[in-house]
Each structure stands twice: as structure tokens, then as C-alpha cells.
MMTF fields as JSON, N, C-alpha, C and O atoms, coordinates in Angstrom:
{
  "mmtfVersion": "1.0.0",
  "mmtfProducer": "UNKNOWN",
  "numBonds": 343,
  "numAtoms": 344,
  "numGroups": 86,
  "numChains": 1,
  "numModels": 1,
  "chainsPerModel": [1],
  "groupsPerChain": [86],
  "chainIdList": ["A"],
  "bondAtomList": [4, 2, 8, 6, 12, 10, 16, 14, 20, 18, 24, 22, 28, 26, 32, 30, 36, 34, 40, 38, 44, 42, 48, 46, 52, 50, 56, 54, 60, 58, 64, 62, 68, 66, 72, 70, 76, 74, 80, 78, 84, 82, 88, 86, 92, 90, 96, 94, 100, 98, 104, 102, 108, 106, 112, 110, 116, 114, 120, 118, 124, 122, 128, 126, 132, 130, 136, 134, 140, 138, 144, 142, 148, 146, 152, 150, 156, 154, 160, 158, 164, 162, 168, 166, 172, 170, 176, 174, 180, 178, 184, 182, 188, 186, 192, 190, 196, 194, 200, 198, 204, 202, 208, 206, 212, 210, 216, 214, 220, 218, 224, 222, 228, 226, 232, 230, 236, 234, 240, 238, 244, 242, 248, 246, 252, 250, 256, 254, 260, 258, 264, 262, 268, 266, 272, 270, 276, 274, 280, 278, 284, 282, 288, 286, 292, 290, 296, 294, 300, 298, 304, 302, 308, 306, 312, 310, 316, 314, 320, 318, 324, 322, 328, 326, 332, 330, 336, 334, 340, 338],
  "bondOrderList": [1, 1, 1, 1, 1, 1, 1, 1, 1, 1, 1, 1, 1, 1, 1, 1, 1, 1, 1, 1, 1, 1, 1, 1, 1, 1, 1, 1, 1, 1, 1, 1, 1, 1, 1, 1, 1, 1, 1, 1, 1, 1, 1, 1, 1, 1, 1, 1, 1, 1, 1, 1, 1, 1, 1, 1, 1, 1, 1, 1, 1, 1, 1, 1, 1, 1, 1, 1, 1, 1, 1, 1, 1, 1, 1, 1, 1, 1, 1, 1, 1, 1, 1, 1, 1],
  "groupList": [{"groupName": "MET", "atomNameList": ["N", "CA", "C", "O"], "elementList": ["N", "C", "C", "O"], "formalChargeList": [0, 0, 0, 0], "bondAtomList": [1, 0, 2, 1, 3, 2], "bondOrderList": [1, 1, 2], "singleLetterCode": "M", "chemCompType": "L-PEPTIDE LINKING"}, {"groupName": "ALA", "atomNameList": ["N", "CA", "C", "O"], "elementList": ["N", "C", "C", "O"], "formalChargeList": [0, 0, 0, 0], "bondAtomList": [1, 0, 2, 1, 3, 2], "bondOrderList": [1, 1, 2], "singleLetterCode": "A", "chemCompType": "L-PEPTIDE LINKING"}, {"groupName": "GLN", "atomNameList": ["N", "CA", "C", "O"], "elementList": ["N", "C", "C", "O"], "formalChargeList": [0, 0, 0, 0], "bondAtomList": [1, 0, 2, 1, 3, 2], "bondOrderList": [1, 1, 2], "singleLetterCode": "Q", "chemCompType": "L-PEPTIDE LINKING"}, {"groupName": "THR", "atomNameList": ["N", "CA", "C", "O"], "elementList": ["N", "C", "C", "O"], "formalChargeList": [0, 0, 0, 0], "bondAtomList": [1, 0, 2, 1, 3, 2], "bondOrderList": [1, 1, 2], "singleLetterCode": "T", "chemCompType": "L-PEPTIDE LINKING"}, {"groupName": "GLU", "atomNameList": ["N", "CA", "C", "O"], "elementList": ["N", "C", "C", "O"], "formalChargeList": [0, 0, 0, 0], "bondAtomList": [1, 0, 2, 1, 3, 2], "bondOrderList": [1, 1, 2], "singleLetterCode": "E", "chemCompType": "L-PEPTIDE LINKING"}, {"groupName": "ARG", "atomNameList": ["N", "CA", "C", "O"], "elementList": ["N", "C", "C", "O"], "formalChargeList": [0, 0, 0, 0], "bondAtomList": [1, 0, 2, 1, 3, 2], "bondOrderList": [1, 1, 2], "singleLetterCode": "R", "chemCompType": "L-PEPTIDE LINKING"}, {"groupName": "ASN", "atomNameList": ["N", "CA", "C", "O"], "elementList": ["N", "C", "C", "O"], "formalChargeList": [0, 0, 0, 0], "bondAtomList": [1, 0, 2, 1, 3, 2], "bondOrderList": [1, 1, 2], "singleLetterCode": "N", "chemCompType": "L-PEPTIDE LINKING"}, {"groupName": "ASP", "atomNameList": ["N", "CA", "C", "O"], "elementList": ["N", "C", "C", "O"], "formalChargeList": [0, 0, 0, 0], "bondAtomList": [1, 0, 2, 1, 3, 2], "bondOrderList": [1, 1, 2], "singleLetterCode": "D", "chemCompType": "L-PEPTIDE LINKING"}, {"groupName": "HIS", "atomNameList": ["N", "CA", "C", "O"], "elementList": ["N", "C", "C", "O"], "formalChargeList": [0, 0, 0, 0], "bondAtomList": [1, 0, 2, 1, 3, 2], "bondOrderList": [1, 1, 2], "singleLetterCode": "H", "chemCompType": "L-PEPTIDE LINKING"}, {"groupName": "LYS", "atomNameList": ["N", "CA", "C", "O"], "elementList": ["N", "C", "C", "O"], "formalChargeList": [0, 0, 0, 0], "bondAtomList": [1, 0, 2, 1, 3, 2], "bondOrderList": [1, 1, 2], "singleLetterCode": "K", "chemCompType": "L-PEPTIDE LINKING"}, {"groupName": "VAL", "atomNameList": ["N", "CA", "C", "O"], "elementList": ["N", "C", "C", "O"], "formalChargeList": [0, 0, 0, 0], "bondAtomList": [1, 0, 2, 1, 3, 2], "bondOrderList": [1, 1, 2], "singleLetterCode": "V", "chemCompType": "L-PEPTIDE LINKING"}, {"groupName": "ILE", "atomNameList": ["N", "CA", "C", "O"], "elementList": ["N", "C", "C", "O"], "formalChargeList": [0, 0, 0, 0], "bondAtomList": [1, 0, 2, 1, 3, 2], "bondOrderList": [1, 1, 2], "singleLetterCode": "I", "chemCompType": "L-PEPTIDE LINKING"}, {"groupName": "GLY", "atomNameList": ["N", "CA", "C", "O"], "elementList": ["N", "C", "C", "O"], "formalChargeList": [0, 0, 0, 0], "bondAtomList": [1, 0, 2, 1, 3, 2], "bondOrderList": [1, 1, 2], "singleLetterCode": "G", "chemCompType": "PEPTIDE LINKING"}, {"groupName": "SER", "atomNameList": ["N", "CA", "C", "O"], "elementList": ["N", "C", "C", "O"], "formalChargeList": [0, 0, 0, 0], "bondAtomList": [1, 0, 2, 1, 3, 2], "bondOrderList": [1, 1, 2], "singleLetterCode": "S", "chemCompType": "L-PEPTIDE LINKING"}, {"groupName": "PHE", "atomNameList": ["N", "CA", "C", "O"], "elementList": ["N", "C", "C", "O"], "formalChargeList": [0, 0, 0, 0], "bondAtomList": [1, 0, 2, 1, 3, 2], "bondOrderList": [1, 1, 2], "singleLetterCode": "F", "chemCompType": "L-PEPTIDE LINKING"}, {"groupName": "LEU", "atomNameList": ["N", "CA", "C", "O"], "elementList": ["N", "C", "C", "O"], "formalChargeList": [0, 0, 0, 0], "bondAtomList": [1, 0, 2, 1, 3, 2], "bondOrderList": [1, 1, 2], "singleLetterCode": "L", "chemCompType": "L-PEPTIDE LINKING"}, {"groupName": "CYS", "atomNameList": ["N", "CA", "C", "O"], "elementList": ["N", "C", "C", "O"], "formalChargeList": [0, 0, 0, 0], "bondAtomList": [1, 0, 2, 1, 3, 2], "bondOrderList": [1, 1, 2], "singleLetterCode": "C", "chemCompType": "L-PEPTIDE LINKING"}, {"groupName": "TYR", "atomNameList": ["N", "CA", "C", "O"], "elementList": ["N", "C", "C", "O"], "formalChargeList": [0, 0, 0, 0], "bondAtomList": [1, 0, 2, 1, 3, 2], "bondOrderList": [1, 1, 2], "singleLetterCode": "Y", "chemCompType": "L-PEPTIDE LINKING"}, {"groupName": "PRO", "atomNameList": ["N", "CA", "C", "O"], "elementList": ["N", "C", "C", "O"], "formalChargeList": [0, 0, 0, 0], "bondAtomList": [1, 0, 2, 1, 3, 2], "bondOrderList": [1, 1, 2], "singleLetterCode": "P", "chemCompType": "L-PEPTIDE LINKING"}],
  "groupTypeList": [0, 1, 2, 2, 3, 4, 3, 5, 3, 6, 7, 2, 2, 8, 3, 8, 5, 3, 1, 9, 10, 11, 4, 11, 10, 12, 13, 13, 3, 8, 12, 14, 4, 7, 1, 11, 7, 6, 1, 15, 1, 7, 1, 5, 13, 3, 3, 5, 12, 11, 3, 12, 1, 2, 10, 9, 6, 0, 13, 11, 4, 16, 7, 6, 12, 4, 10, 3, 4, 17, 9, 1, 7, 15, 9, 10, 1, 14, 12, 11, 4, 5, 3, 2, 4, 18],
  "groupIdList": [1, 2, 3, 4, 5, 6, 7, 8, 9, 10, 11, 12, 13, 14, 15, 16, 17, 18, 19, 20, 21, 22, 23, 24, 25, 26, 27, 28, 29, 30, 31, 32, 33, 34, 35, 36, 37, 38, 39, 40, 41, 42, 43, 44, 45, 46, 47, 48, 49, 50, 51, 52, 53, 54, 55, 56, 57, 58, 59, 60, 61, 62, 63, 64, 65, 66, 67, 68, 69, 70, 71, 72, 73, 74, 75, 76, 77, 78, 79, 80, 81, 82, 83, 84, 85, 86],
  "secStructList": [7, 7, 7, 3, 3, 3, 3, 3, 3, 6, 6, 3, 3, 3, 3, 3, 3, 7, 3, 3, 3, 3, 3, 3, 3, 3, 3, 3, 1, 1, 7, 2, 2, 2, 2, 2, 2, 2, 2, 2, 2, 2, 2, 2, 2, 2, 7, 1, 7, 3, 3, 3, 3, 3, 3, 3, 3, 3, 3, 3, 3, 3, 3, 6, 6, 3, 3, 3, 3, 3, 3, 3, 3, 3, 3, 3, 3, 3, 3, 7, 7, 7, 7, 7, 7, 7],
  "xCoordList": [-9.047, -8.078, -7.975, -7.511, -8.373, -8.203, -9.352, -10.498, -9.017, -10.024, -10.729, -10.085, -12.041, -12.812, -12.873, -13.165, -12.6, -12.717, -13.603, -13.709, -14.241, -15.146, -14.754, -14.34, -14.89, -14.73, -15.873, -16.406, -16.256, -17.345, -16.807, -16.092, -17.17, -16.776, -17.979, -18.572, -18.348, -19.473, -20.73, -21.359, -21.085, -22.277, -22.268, -23.305, -21.137, -21.022, -20.169, -19.187, -20.552, -19.799, -18.845, -19.252, -17.577, -16.563, -16.008, -15.657, -15.93, -15.378, -14.003, -13.838, -13.017, -11.642, -11.234, -11.495, -10.608, -10.045, -8.554, -8.105, -7.808, -6.365, -5.744, -6.143, -4.773, -4.087, -2.587, -2.095, -1.887, -0.438, -0.094, -0.741, 0.915, 1.319, 2.781, 3.639, 3.043, 4.418, 4.746, 3.848, 6.017, 6.434, 7.215, 8.14, 6.838, 7.498, 7.774, 7.151, 8.716, 9.048, 8.944, 9.583, 8.137, 8.019, 8.716, 8.877, 9.128, 9.799, 9.328, 8.792, 9.544, 9.164, 9.941, 10.333, 10.155, 10.756, 9.682, 10.003, 8.394, 7.292, 6.521, 5.901, 6.537, 5.804, 5.447, 5.648, 4.907, 4.564, 3.434, 3.472, 2.432, 1.32, 1.819, 1.388, 2.721, 3.295, 4.131, 4.118, 4.855, 5.653, 4.748, 5.076, 3.604, 2.64, 2.049, 1.96, 1.642, 1.083, 2.085, 1.709, 3.354, 4.387, 4.574, 4.718, 4.571, 4.722, 3.562, 3.774, 2.334, 1.164, 1.136, 0.726, 1.565, 1.609, 2.575, 2.267, 3.736, 4.693, 4.143, 4.327, 3.474, 2.891, 1.821, 1.755, 0.977, -0.072, 0.507, -0.13, 1.695, 2.28, 2.775, 2.994, 2.954, 3.464, 2.559, 2.822, 1.498, 0.642, -0.817, -1.234, -1.603, -3.041, -3.82, -3.388, -4.976, -5.922, -5.529, -5.825, -4.871, -4.524, -5.811, -6.707, -5.891, -7.104, -6.92, -7.905, -5.691, -5.463, -3.988, -3.143, -3.695, -2.309, -2.281, -3.239, -1.169, -0.945, 0.382, 1.4, 0.372, 1.614, 2.297, 1.811, 3.427, 4.149, 5.073, 5.225, 5.687, 6.652, 6.805, 6.646, 7.11, 7.439, 8.737, 8.964, 9.589, 10.859, 11.267, 10.683, 12.276, 12.784, 14.296, 14.965, 14.814, 16.254, 16.509, 15.716, 17.61, 17.934, 19.348, 20.219, 19.541, 20.866, 21.002, 20.275, 21.917, 22.1, 20.802, 20.516, 20.016, 18.785, 17.589, 16.488, 17.772, 16.677, 16.195, 17.001, 14.876, 14.304, 14.582, 14.272, 15.174, 15.459, 14.605, 14.4, 14.106, 13.306, 12.391, 12.787, 11.159, 10.174, 10.047, 9.99, 10.003, 9.887, 8.721, 8.482, 8.0, 6.879, 7.048, 7.157, 7.069, 7.197, 5.783, 5.109, 5.334, 3.967, 3.937, 4.811, 2.918, 2.556, 1.354, 0.34, 1.46, 0.408, -0.158, 0.587, -1.488, -2.16, -2.882, -3.444, -2.854, -3.616, -4.108, -3.463, -5.261, -5.864, -5.085, -4.538, -5.041, -4.414, -5.419, -6.561, -4.998, -5.881, -5.875, -4.82, -7.059, -7.198, -7.812, -8.644, -7.398, -8.036, -9.084, -8.893, -10.183, -11.258, -10.84, -10.369, -11.014, -10.706, -11.899, -13.039, -11.657, -12.775, -13.709, -14.687],
  "yCoordList": [-0.518, -0.056, 1.46, 2.024, 2.126, 3.57, 4.304, 3.854, 5.438, 6.299, 7.058, 7.518, 7.193, 7.882, 9.367, 9.743, 10.206, 11.652, 12.179, 11.57, 13.312, 13.871, 15.301, 16.069, 15.648, 17.027, 17.337, 16.442, 18.617, 19.024, 20.042, 20.977, 19.838, 20.746, 20.986, 20.035, 22.252, 22.605, 21.792, 21.237, 21.727, 21.029, 19.528, 18.876, 18.979, 17.537, 16.985, 17.6, 15.84, 15.223, 14.188, 13.307, 14.301, 13.338, 12.694, 13.394, 11.393, 10.689, 10.158, 9.496, 10.463, 10.021, 9.077, 9.341, 8.002, 7.099, 7.018, 6.434, 7.61, 7.627, 7.244, 7.747, 6.36, 5.934, 5.991, 5.819, 6.233, 6.131, 4.81, 4.423, 4.115, 2.83, 2.919, 3.342, 2.509, 2.453, 1.004, 0.191, 0.691, -0.657, -0.591, 0.21, -1.439, -1.465, -2.916, -3.84, -3.101, -4.433, -4.412, -3.596, -5.314, -5.464, -6.737, -7.672, -6.765, -7.963, -8.282, -7.429, -9.526, -9.994, -11.262, -12.002, -11.501, -12.765, -13.794, -14.934, -13.398, -14.268, -14.91, -15.954, -14.322, -14.931, -13.931, -12.726, -14.456, -13.607, -12.635, -11.482, -13.08, -12.188, -10.978, -9.854, -11.199, -10.078, -9.177, -7.957, -9.757, -8.954, -8.04, -6.874, -8.568, -7.764, -6.677, -5.52, -7.045, -6.059, -4.953, -3.783, -5.304, -4.306, -3.353, -2.146, -3.896, -3.049, -2.069, -0.884, -2.553, -1.673, -0.639, 0.5, -1.016, -0.058, 1.08, 2.245, 0.748, 1.794, 2.66, 3.877, 2.053, 2.827, 3.779, 4.93, 3.313, 4.174, 5.364, 6.417, 5.224, 6.322, 7.458, 8.568, 7.197, 8.242, 8.527, 9.462, 7.743, 7.861, 7.864, 7.054, 8.789, 8.841, 8.136, 8.073, 7.607, 7.099, 5.817, 5.65, 4.904, 3.621, 2.889, 2.738, 2.441, 1.784, 0.292, -0.427, -0.183, -1.603, -1.924, -1.033, -3.209, -3.66, -5.018, -5.789, -5.284, -6.577, -7.123, -6.432, -8.359, -9.003, -9.484, -10.383, -8.869, -9.167, -10.375, -11.185, -10.481, -11.551, -11.791, -10.874, -13.02, -13.356, -14.15, -14.978, -13.882, -14.596, -14.744, -14.127, -15.572, -15.773, -15.629, -15.838, -15.27, -15.288, -16.471, -16.746, -17.17, -18.349, -18.252, -17.582, -18.943, -19.103, -20.583, -21.093, -21.259, -22.708, -23.48, -24.425, -23.078, -23.777, -23.402, -23.898, -22.546, -22.099, -20.728, -19.841, -20.561, -19.277, -18.231, -18.43, -17.109, -16.019, -14.785, -13.963, -14.652, -13.469, -13.77, -14.42, -13.278, -13.377, -12.003, -10.995, -11.952, -10.68, -10.726, -11.737, -9.609, -9.491, -8.202, -7.116, -8.34, -7.216, -6.866, -7.693, -5.641, -5.227, -4.051, -3.185, -4.026, -2.84, -2.246, -2.921, -0.997, -0.335, 0.808, 1.644, 0.837, 1.875, 2.844, 2.458, 4.12, 5.134, 6.167, 6.431, 6.748, 7.725, 9.022, 9.463, 9.623, 10.932, 11.982, 11.986, 12.866, 13.923, 15.065, 15.566, 15.463, 16.553, 17.755, 17.611, 18.932, 20.151, 20.563, 20.388, 21.107, 21.545, 22.821, 23.772, 22.833, 24.026, 24.963, 24.502, 26.301, 27.256, 27.192, 27.938],
  "zCoordList": [-6.037, -5.087, -5.082, -4.091, -6.112, -6.217, -5.556, -5.568, -4.984, -4.387, -5.499, -6.442, -5.398, -6.427, -6.1, -4.965, -7.082, -6.928, -8.037, -9.101, -7.786, -8.779, -9.12, -8.252, -10.394, -10.846, -11.79, -12.447, -11.859, -12.75, -13.755, -13.395, -15.022, -16.089, -16.985, -17.496, -17.182, -18.054, -17.738, -18.639, -16.47, -15.987, -16.274, -16.151, -16.647, -16.833, -15.702, -15.286, -15.225, -14.141, -14.714, -15.47, -14.351, -14.761, -13.498, -12.549, -13.479, -12.338, -12.719, -13.743, -11.872, -12.113, -10.994, -9.82, -11.355, -10.363, -10.625, -11.611, -9.73, -9.876, -8.545, -7.495, -8.595, -7.383, -7.607, -8.722, -6.536, -6.559, -5.889, -4.915, -6.398, -5.848, -5.438, -6.212, -4.197, -3.701, -3.365, -3.147, -3.326, -2.963, -1.661, -1.521, -0.707, 0.594, 0.984, 0.463, 1.908, 2.407, 3.925, 4.59, 4.466, 5.912, 6.349, 5.564, 7.611, 8.111, 9.527, 10.233, 9.916, 11.245, 11.556, 10.654, 12.825, 13.245, 13.583, 13.921, 13.495, 13.909, 12.76, 12.96, 11.563, 10.456, 9.378, 9.532, 8.272, 7.138, 7.462, 7.032, 8.212, 8.55, 9.335, 9.079, 10.283, 11.033, 10.131, 10.297, 9.183, 8.252, 7.43, 7.211, 6.973, 6.213, 7.095, 6.682, 8.32, 9.254, 9.558, 9.622, 9.746, 10.031, 8.855, 9.045, 7.646, 6.457, 6.345, 6.085, 6.539, 6.439, 7.561, 7.337, 8.758, 9.87, 9.552, 9.803, 9.003, 8.627, 7.503, 7.517, 6.532, 5.427, 5.95, 5.517, 6.882, 7.45, 8.195, 8.256, 8.762, 9.533, 8.641, 9.126, 7.342, 6.445, 5.255, 4.498, 5.07, 3.89, 4.311, 5.139, 3.732, 4.02, 2.925, 1.774, 3.302, 2.319, 1.624, 0.441, 2.321, 1.705, 1.341, 2.171, 0.098, -0.388, -0.628, -0.798, -0.646, -0.865, -0.957, -1.027, -0.957, -1.068, -1.749, -1.691, -2.388, -3.037, -2.535, -2.576, -2.062, -1.66, -2.931, -3.617, -3.227, -4.464, -4.298, -5.213, -3.12, -2.903, -1.402, -0.596, -1.044, 0.34, 0.323, -0.559, 1.321, 1.39, 2.853, 3.745, 3.076, 4.427, 4.434, 3.422, 5.592, 5.847, 6.767, 7.667, 6.542, 7.35, 7.911, 7.357, 9.027, 9.615, 9.963, 10.815, 9.315, 9.508, 9.305, 10.04, 8.309, 7.982, 8.839, 8.598, 9.828, 10.696, 10.23, 9.949, 10.151, 9.734, 10.809, 11.983, 10.383, 11.322, 11.052, 11.945, 9.82, 9.487, 8.299, 7.332, 8.403, 7.331, 6.693, 7.397, 5.361, 4.654, 3.676, 3.017, 3.597, 2.662, 1.869, 2.437, 0.554, -0.377, -0.845, -1.458, -0.555, -0.872, -1.826, -1.792, -2.682, -3.447, -2.725, -2.547, -2.313, -1.541, -2.375, -2.886, -2.509, -3.302, -2.384, -1.359, -2.776, -2.053, -3.046, -4.06, -2.741, -3.635, -3.669, -2.657, -4.834, -4.993, -4.554, -5.012, -3.672, -3.199, -4.201, -4.588, -4.61, -5.576, -4.88, -3.984, -5.298, -4.817, -5.835, -7.038, -5.354, -6.25, -6.972, -6.348, -8.281, -9.064, -9.005, -8.943, -9.024, -8.938, -10.126, -10.183]
}
């Protein structure tokens, strides 16, 4: 899930894989797939370089036994952007 970045030190190549993970919750009145899509769409609007996601939990809201809302709790990973050192 992590973006691969490279740095060089003393003519040796070191590869670092570091990712930041955030947790978000998406919702939909149509189903879990839409709730996941909505969460990822919102994450893409504020975060660059998303490399993967894990659905941590799914739940529903009900009114008198009828499903009114689907919710998906996601962990979203994206690569940390590094600047090259001189």
C-alpha cells in the first residue's frame, strides 16, 4: 500500500516505503459500495497519492427496522512525499 521513494547516501541506494494512514467514514442511502466510493471520492479531493484502502467496518442506520443509511469506515493509505536532499 505504501508508495516507494528512493534516497541515495554515499553512493548506496536505500529504498524507503513509508505511508500515512487516515481513517474516514463514507455514507450512502443506496448501499455499502456507494458508501465506500463516496468516502474515497472525498479522500481524493483532499489527499494526493492514495495507494490503497482497507474497509475496517460497515454499519447501517435504521428507522422502524428499515435501512436508511449505509456507512463504511475505511483506513486510507497514501505515500509520504519526500523532497530530495542536496
